[in-house]
Residue frames relative to the residue before (quaternion, step in Angstrom):
aa qw qx qy qz dx dy dz
X 1.0000 0.0000 0.0000 0.0000 0.00 0.00 0.00
X 0.6667 0.5041 -0.2904 0.4658 3.45 0.95 -1.03
X 0.6711 0.5018 -0.3321 0.4331 3.51 0.96 -0.78
X 0.6318 0.4899 -0.3883 0.4584 3.58 1.05 -0.38
X 0.6211 0.5621 -0.3486 0.4203 3.61 0.99 -0.69
X 0.7614 0.3630 -0.2232 0.4885 3.61 0.93 -0.69
X 0.4553 0.7064 -0.4552 0.2942 3.56 1.23 0.04
X 0.3251 -0.7405 0.5563 0.1911 3.49 -1.17 0.66
X 0.3487 0.7653 -0.4816 0.2466 3.51 1.10 0.37
X 0.6728 -0.5275 0.3187 0.4092 3.66 -0.97 0.54
X 0.5323 -0.6813 0.4025 0.3008 3.52 -0.84 1.00
X 0.3660 -0.7060 0.5616 0.2288 3.60 -1.00 0.76
X 0.4571 -0.7185 0.4388 0.2868 3.59 -0.60 1.29
X 0.6132 0.5597 -0.3786 0.4092 3.66 0.94 -0.56
X 0.6951 0.4667 -0.2661 0.4777 3.59 0.97 -0.90
X 0.6242 0.5508 -0.3153 0.4556 3.48 1.00 -0.87
X 0.6570 0.4981 -0.2736 0.4954 3.55 1.06 -1.00
X 0.6491 0.5053 -0.3562 0.4434 3.71 0.92 -0.61
X 0.6253 0.5493 -0.3196 0.4528 3.45 1.05 -0.68
X 0.6890 0.4765 -0.2765 0.4709 3.48 0.93 -1.20
X 0.6572 0.5066 -0.3162 0.4599 3.65 0.89 -0.76
X 0.6354 0.5462 -0.3047 0.4528 3.62 1.08 -0.69
X 0.6916 0.5233 -0.2212 0.4461 3.45 1.09 -0.93
X 0.6483 0.4930 -0.2809 0.5077 3.38 1.42 -0.84
X 0.6373 0.5243 -0.3296 0.4586 3.58 1.13 -0.55
X 0.6111 0.5084 -0.3578 0.4900 3.59 1.24 -0.66
X 0.6451 0.5198 -0.3477 0.4390 3.57 0.98 -0.68
X 0.6683 0.5230 -0.2638 0.4586 3.56 0.87 -0.91
X 0.7359 0.3663 -0.2594 0.5070 3.60 1.12 -0.56
X 0.5703 -0.6378 0.3713 0.3606 3.46 1.15 0.30
X 0.3861 0.6915 -0.4831 0.3732 3.69 1.17 0.46
X 0.7116 0.2270 -0.2191 0.6278 3.59 1.09 -0.52
X 0.2939 -0.7860 0.5369 0.0868 3.47 -0.78 1.20
X 0.4920 -0.6402 0.4862 0.3343 3.66 -0.83 1.02
X 0.7773 0.2376 -0.3013 0.4985 3.42 -1.07 1.11
X 0.5663 0.5805 -0.4095 0.4179 3.58 1.04 -0.21
X 0.5591 -0.5916 0.4967 0.3013 3.54 -1.49 0.25
X 0.4202 -0.6295 0.5911 0.2788 3.50 -1.22 0.50
X 0.5562 -0.5325 0.4791 0.4215 3.59 -1.15 0.24
X 0.5766 -0.5652 0.4356 0.3979 3.61 -1.14 0.36
X 0.6575 -0.5179 0.3624 0.4100 3.47 -1.36 0.42
X 0.6136 0.5622 -0.3404 0.4376 3.56 1.03 -0.72
X 0.6588 0.4812 -0.3127 0.4865 3.59 0.93 -0.99
X 0.6717 0.5138 -0.3291 0.4202 3.62 0.79 -0.83
X 0.6034 0.5857 -0.2883 0.4579 3.42 1.18 -0.88
X 0.6806 0.4803 -0.2512 0.4929 3.55 0.95 -1.09
X 0.6864 0.5032 -0.3024 0.4293 3.63 0.88 -1.09
X 0.8025 0.3314 -0.1909 0.4581 3.64 1.10 -0.79
X 0.3858 -0.7518 0.4426 0.3002 3.41 1.48 0.03
X 0.5162 0.5767 -0.4427 0.4527 3.51 0.80 1.23
X 0.6186 -0.5649 0.4031 0.3684 3.56 -1.27 0.26
X 0.6504 -0.5175 0.3953 0.3910 3.55 -1.29 0.44
X 0.6086 0.5650 -0.3384 0.4426 3.59 1.07 -0.73
X 0.6685 0.4961 -0.3115 0.4582 3.53 0.95 -0.95
X 0.6362 0.5289 -0.3275 0.4564 3.58 1.06 -0.65
X 0.6323 0.5093 -0.3326 0.4798 3.58 1.05 -0.84
X 0.6507 0.5323 -0.3365 0.4243 3.59 0.91 -0.69
X 0.6386 0.5125 -0.2761 0.5033 3.53 1.09 -0.83
X 0.6646 0.4857 -0.2805 0.4937 3.59 0.94 -0.87
X 0.6345 0.5047 -0.3604 0.4613 3.62 0.94 -0.68
X 0.6333 0.5096 -0.3419 0.4716 3.62 0.98 -0.76
X 0.6116 0.5401 -0.3339 0.4720 3.70 0.97 -0.82
X 0.6713 0.4931 -0.3012 0.4642 3.61 0.86 -1.00
X 0.6429 0.5099 -0.3050 0.4834 3.71 0.93 -0.95
X 0.7119 0.4502 -0.2899 0.4544 3.61 0.90 -0.69
X 0.5206 -0.6410 0.4199 0.3765 3.58 1.27 -0.25
X 0.4806 0.6601 -0.4652 0.3419 3.69 1.06 0.06
X 0.8162 0.1225 -0.0734 0.5598 3.65 0.95 -0.50
X 0.2437 -0.7183 0.6215 0.1958 3.61 -1.23 0.25
X 0.0590 -0.7959 0.6009 -0.0445 3.52 -0.76 1.24
X 0.0311 -0.7816 0.6223 0.0291 3.40 -1.34 0.72
X 0.6176 -0.5587 0.3810 0.4015 3.66 -1.02 0.38
X 0.8501 0.1976 -0.1311 0.4702 3.46 -0.71 1.13
X 0.7129 0.3972 -0.2032 0.5411 3.54 1.39 -0.08
X 0.5640 -0.5918 0.4421 0.3690 3.53 -1.01 0.62
X 0.4742 -0.6337 0.5367 0.2924 3.56 -1.19 0.68
X 0.1580 -0.7746 0.6015 0.1150 3.56 -1.13 0.91
X 0.5774 -0.5797 0.4844 0.3097 3.42 -1.32 0.56
X 0.3140 -0.7442 0.5450 0.2248 3.69 -0.74 0.82
X 0.3915 -0.6282 0.5943 0.3146 3.56 -1.34 0.22
X 0.3488 -0.8002 0.4640 0.1508 3.48 -0.28 1.32
X 0.5939 0.5553 -0.3674 0.4516 3.62 1.22 -0.27
X 0.5687 0.6839 -0.3659 0.2738 3.57 1.01 -0.99
X 0.6937 0.4431 -0.3115 0.4748 3.76 0.69 -0.70
X 0.7912 0.3471 -0.1970 0.4634 3.59 0.93 -0.55
X 0.7419 0.4040 -0.2832 0.4541 3.61 1.07 -0.10
X 0.1321 -0.8089 0.5694 0.0633 3.54 -0.52 1.12
X 0.1240 -0.7764 0.6179 0.0070 3.58 -0.85 1.08
X 0.1415 -0.8094 0.5634 0.0866 3.64 -0.07 1.12
X 0.7864 0.4520 -0.2384 0.3470 3.42 -1.57 -0.39
X 0.3353 0.7411 -0.5375 0.2224 3.60 0.98 0.58
X 0.6039 0.5899 -0.3717 0.3863 3.59 1.14 -0.18
X 0.6013 0.6005 -0.3344 0.4074 3.59 1.32 0.03
X 0.1583 0.8761 -0.4425 0.1075 3.48 1.22 0.73
X 0.7211 0.4473 -0.1989 0.4902 3.50 1.29 -0.70
X 0.5759 0.6002 -0.3667 0.4167 3.53 1.35 -0.19
X 0.4807 -0.7331 0.4255 0.2247 3.60 -0.56 1.33
X 0.6304 0.5128 -0.3484 0.4672 3.61 0.96 -0.92
X 0.7291 0.4229 -0.3115 0.4388 3.63 0.74 -0.93
X 0.5189 0.5977 -0.4062 0.4566 3.58 1.16 -0.48
X 0.6487 0.5161 -0.3117 0.4644 3.60 0.76 -1.01
X 0.6826 0.4810 -0.3131 0.4525 3.61 0.80 -0.90
X 0.5604 0.5808 -0.3560 0.4710 3.60 1.06 -0.78
X 0.7195 0.4812 -0.2560 0.4303 3.55 0.74 -1.17
X 0.5865 0.5720 -0.3433 0.4593 3.52 1.18 -0.68
X 0.6586 0.5074 -0.2946 0.4713 3.61 1.01 -0.86
X 0.6364 0.5390 -0.3112 0.4557 3.46 1.05 -1.17
X 0.6081 0.5638 -0.3672 0.4213 3.68 0.79 -0.89
X 0.7325 0.4079 -0.2893 0.4620 3.71 0.68 -0.87
X 0.6344 0.5657 -0.2881 0.4410 3.52 1.09 -1.06
X 0.7672 0.3900 -0.2194 0.4596 3.60 0.62 -1.06
X 0.5848 0.5490 -0.3831 0.4582 3.56 1.16 -0.43
X 0.6919 0.4595 -0.3143 0.4597 3.60 0.94 -0.80
X 0.5854 0.5567 -0.3699 0.4589 3.63 1.10 -0.82
X 0.7091 0.4754 -0.3261 0.4060 3.59 0.66 -1.02
X 0.6480 0.5329 -0.3302 0.4327 3.48 1.01 -0.83
X 0.6861 0.4483 -0.2991 0.4887 3.56 0.86 -0.84
X 0.5777 0.5654 -0.3770 0.4521 3.68 1.06 -0.55
X 0.6850 0.4897 -0.3063 0.4441 3.54 0.80 -0.93
X 0.6571 0.4806 -0.2973 0.4988 3.65 1.14 -0.51
X 0.8493 0.2765 -0.0830 0.4421 3.66 0.65 -1.15
X 0.4873 0.6769 -0.4646 0.2975 3.71 1.09 -0.31
X 0.4037 -0.6938 0.5291 0.2752 3.53 -1.00 0.65
X 0.6494 -0.5333 0.3176 0.4394 3.57 -1.24 0.39
X 0.5861 0.5678 -0.3470 0.4623 3.55 1.29 -0.63
X 0.6693 0.4868 -0.3148 0.4647 3.58 0.95 -0.82
X 0.6574 0.4874 -0.3307 0.4701 3.57 0.98 -0.56
X 0.5828 0.5462 -0.3689 0.4752 3.50 1.14 -0.27
X 0.6546 0.5236 -0.2663 0.4758 3.45 1.08 -1.07
X 0.6353 0.5093 -0.3145 0.4878 3.61 1.08 -0.70
X 0.6551 0.5273 -0.3349 0.4250 3.55 0.93 -0.71
X 0.6006 0.5500 -0.2959 0.4992 3.48 1.17 -0.99
X 0.6889 0.4771 -0.3224 0.4404 3.68 0.76 -0.99
X 0.6309 0.5545 -0.3303 0.4305 3.54 0.96 -0.97
X 0.6719 0.4994 -0.2805 0.4695 3.61 0.98 -0.82
X 0.6100 0.5306 -0.3482 0.4744 3.46 1.11 -0.57
X 0.6398 0.5582 -0.2953 0.4381 3.40 0.85 -1.25
X 0.6828 0.5027 -0.3116 0.4290 3.61 0.72 -1.07
X 0.6356 0.5666 -0.2819 0.4421 3.53 1.11 -1.11
X 0.7049 0.4760 -0.2611 0.4566 3.51 0.98 -1.02
X 0.6018 0.6030 -0.3370 0.4009 3.54 1.05 -0.72
X 0.6035 0.6251 -0.3430 0.3569 3.54 1.30 -0.53
X 0.8305 0.1435 0.0000 0.5382 3.72 1.04 -0.83
X 0.6267 0.5893 -0.3835 0.3361 3.71 0.97 -0.69
X 0.6886 -0.4625 0.3869 0.4027 3.58 -1.45 0.17
X 0.6580 -0.4709 0.4077 0.4232 3.51 -1.39 0.24
X 0.6358 0.5125 -0.3763 0.4376 3.67 0.81 -0.70
X 0.6585 0.5262 -0.3010 0.4460 3.56 0.87 -1.07
X 0.6394 0.5027 -0.3341 0.4762 3.57 1.01 -0.78
X 0.6377 0.5297 -0.3179 0.4600 3.64 0.89 -0.79
X 0.6902 0.4404 -0.3159 0.4794 3.58 0.84 -0.76
X 0.5980 0.5711 -0.3473 0.4423 3.57 1.09 -0.78
X 0.6522 0.5228 -0.2813 0.4714 3.53 0.98 -1.11
X 0.6603 0.4732 -0.3197 0.4877 3.74 0.86 -0.82
X 0.6384 0.5210 -0.3747 0.4250 3.64 0.81 -0.79
X 0.6061 0.5312 -0.3414 0.4836 3.59 0.99 -0.84
X 0.7457 0.4103 -0.2666 0.4522 3.66 0.60 -0.96
X 0.6143 0.5364 -0.3472 0.4630 3.59 1.09 -0.53
X 0.6157 0.5649 -0.3073 0.4553 3.42 1.06 -0.70
X 0.6506 0.5156 -0.2688 0.4885 3.49 1.18 -0.82
X 0.6146 0.5408 -0.3229 0.4749 3.42 1.13 -0.81
X 0.6473 0.5525 -0.2763 0.4465 3.49 0.94 -0.99
X 0.6952 0.4711 -0.2516 0.4812 3.57 1.04 -0.82
X 0.5246 0.6289 -0.4313 0.3784 3.62 1.22 -0.16
X 0.2254 -0.7850 0.5395 0.2047 3.65 1.07 -0.46
X 0.4907 0.5823 -0.4495 0.4670 3.55 1.00 0.99
X 0.3939 -0.7656 0.4549 0.2274 3.55 -0.13 1.35
X 0.7270 0.4920 -0.2902 0.3809 3.49 0.77 -0.97
X 0.6074 0.5262 -0.3004 0.5138 3.50 1.29 -0.80
X 0.6686 0.5132 -0.3173 0.4347 3.62 0.86 -0.81
X 0.6691 0.4948 -0.2803 0.4783 3.47 0.97 -1.07
X 0.7157 0.4281 -0.3188 0.4504 3.61 0.63 -0.94
X 0.6132 0.5417 -0.3679 0.4417 3.70 0.93 -0.80
X 0.6339 0.5427 -0.3375 0.4356 3.68 0.92 -0.64
X 0.7076 0.4483 -0.2604 0.4801 3.58 0.96 -1.00
X 0.6685 0.5265 -0.3047 0.4279 3.41 1.10 -0.90
X 0.6241 0.5244 -0.3087 0.4902 3.62 0.99 -0.83
X 0.6676 0.5061 -0.2926 0.4610 3.64 0.86 -0.95
X 0.7475 0.4279 -0.2491 0.4428 3.55 0.61 -1.03
X 0.7776 0.2753 -0.1454 0.5462 3.61 0.99 -0.71
X 0.2808 0.7322 -0.5902 0.1917 3.61 0.75 0.66
X 0.6026 0.5647 -0.4055 0.3918 3.62 0.88 -0.60
X 0.6669 0.4834 -0.3124 0.4733 3.55 1.05 -0.79
X 0.6351 0.5320 -0.3261 0.4553 3.59 1.01 -0.79
X 0.6291 0.5174 -0.2921 0.5012 3.45 1.04 -0.82
X 0.6155 0.5446 -0.3086 0.4788 3.69 1.03 -0.89
X 0.6438 0.5313 -0.3365 0.4360 3.62 0.86 -0.80
X 0.6936 0.4450 -0.2860 0.4890 3.54 0.85 -0.98
X 0.6196 0.5217 -0.3629 0.4606 3.62 0.84 -0.76
X 0.6580 0.4858 -0.3121 0.4834 3.61 0.80 -1.01
X 0.6567 0.4987 -0.3309 0.4588 3.73 0.81 -0.83
X 0.6776 0.5043 -0.3082 0.4377 3.63 0.90 -0.86
X 0.6302 0.5199 -0.3219 0.4785 3.56 1.14 -0.89
X 0.6874 0.4805 -0.3145 0.4447 3.74 0.95 -0.75
X 0.8037 0.2540 -0.1956 0.5013 3.63 0.88 -0.65
X 0.4746 -0.6871 0.4427 0.3267 3.63 1.14 -0.31
X 0.7802 0.1559 -0.0637 0.6024 3.47 1.39 -0.11
X 0.6092 -0.5003 0.4469 0.4229 3.64 -1.34 0.07
X 0.3606 -0.7328 0.4971 0.2929 3.74 -0.31 0.94
X 0.5602 -0.6675 0.4116 0.2668 3.43 -1.11 1.14
X 0.5752 0.6152 -0.3511 0.4091 3.52 1.37 -0.60
X 0.6687 0.5023 -0.2893 0.4657 3.51 1.10 -0.88
X 0.6200 0.5618 -0.3112 0.4508 3.45 1.05 -0.86
X 0.6596 0.4962 -0.2718 0.4949 3.62 1.00 -0.97
X 0.6689 0.4884 -0.3353 0.4490 3.62 0.94 -0.60
X 0.5289 0.6032 -0.3799 0.4606 3.46 1.20 -0.52
X 0.6891 0.5006 -0.2602 0.4548 3.57 0.85 -1.05
X 0.6850 0.4681 -0.2934 0.4749 3.56 1.08 -0.86
X 0.5600 0.5677 -0.3771 0.4712 3.61 1.13 -0.39
X 0.6854 0.5003 -0.2585 0.4617 3.46 0.86 -1.13
X 0.7097 0.4666 -0.2896 0.4413 3.57 0.75 -1.08
X 0.6012 0.5941 -0.3147 0.4319 3.58 1.13 -0.68
X 0.6929 0.4730 -0.2350 0.4909 3.40 1.02 -1.02
X 0.6402 0.5182 -0.3074 0.4766 3.53 1.06 -0.83
X 0.6664 0.4926 -0.2716 0.4894 3.61 1.20 -0.75
X 0.2990 -0.7560 0.4900 0.3145 3.57 1.46 -0.35
X 0.3951 0.6568 -0.5458 0.3385 3.55 0.82 1.09
X 0.2392 -0.8303 0.4852 0.1340 3.50 0.03 1.32
X 0.6050 0.5853 -0.3316 0.4259 3.57 0.94 -0.75
X 0.7085 0.4406 -0.2559 0.4883 3.55 0.87 -1.10
X 0.6314 0.5457 -0.3390 0.4343 3.60 1.01 -0.86
X 0.6376 0.4906 -0.3327 0.4920 3.56 0.85 -1.03
X 0.6933 0.5335 -0.3040 0.3772 3.66 0.61 -1.04
X 0.7480 0.4456 -0.1896 0.4539 3.42 0.88 -1.25
X 0.5804 0.5661 -0.3481 0.4706 3.53 1.25 -0.59
X 0.6265 0.5271 -0.2888 0.4962 3.55 1.00 -1.00
X 0.7000 0.4754 -0.2922 0.4456 3.66 0.66 -1.16
X 0.5797 0.5908 -0.3813 0.4117 3.60 1.09 -0.79
X 0.6911 0.4388 -0.2751 0.5042 3.66 0.71 -1.02
X 0.6807 0.4772 -0.3218 0.4531 3.70 0.61 -0.81
X 0.5808 0.5827 -0.3445 0.4521 3.60 1.07 -0.50
X 0.6528 0.4831 -0.2748 0.5147 3.46 0.98 -0.96
X 0.6406 0.5381 -0.3273 0.4394 3.54 0.89 -0.90
X 0.6700 0.5312 -0.2739 0.4403 3.47 0.91 -0.96
X 0.5917 0.5481 -0.3367 0.4858 3.57 1.22 -0.77
X 0.7151 0.4601 -0.2644 0.4551 3.61 0.73 -1.11
X 0.6983 0.4561 -0.3017 0.4617 3.63 0.88 -0.81
X 0.4189 -0.6836 0.4966 0.3326 3.75 1.18 -0.25
X 0.3286 0.7282 -0.5444 0.2555 3.58 0.97 0.68
């Protein structure tokens, strides 16, 4: 078997096709995360029991199809397939309250769905990673700057999205958070100015979201994640 993996013989179309189809399936199922790195050629060759040339053929097809971005001497990265087709304008309105409220309305739906699916689909390893990120976010929130807190909050919610294993939710979340980070940061900044601190209600909701996902309670995770964002919206809207 080892001899076959290290062989430089011409690639078998059948085996190369098998690897290509498997990687596309992993991408579609959310196992491969947009922006993440593919395993190395050597690792793929070992895992699939084929030569490095077969792996290169499959990766070349993935690159040509736009599924990955490859460059000499660097690991291939998974592309966000929505990026070329989804235009998200108005990113410059981060300080506008009306726009911030709209961003929160979208986040309420988006993060509710991500949390619900994460509770159902996250692997045990992903749940451990989420627990570690939650602990870090809580620790950072005690002393860091508003900007650091905003980034920590988004890392937590991004990890939940990645654990949803829903390619469309993962892809849209990445683009949405990147494009509207200024508005998301503006929401936190406005909230801290209003209260002088991070509201305990929000901190408690983070704990409830985390606990519901860890308990694999999809209904509760979806419900509290949505309520968490709408609670912040209500604070800012003065409701």
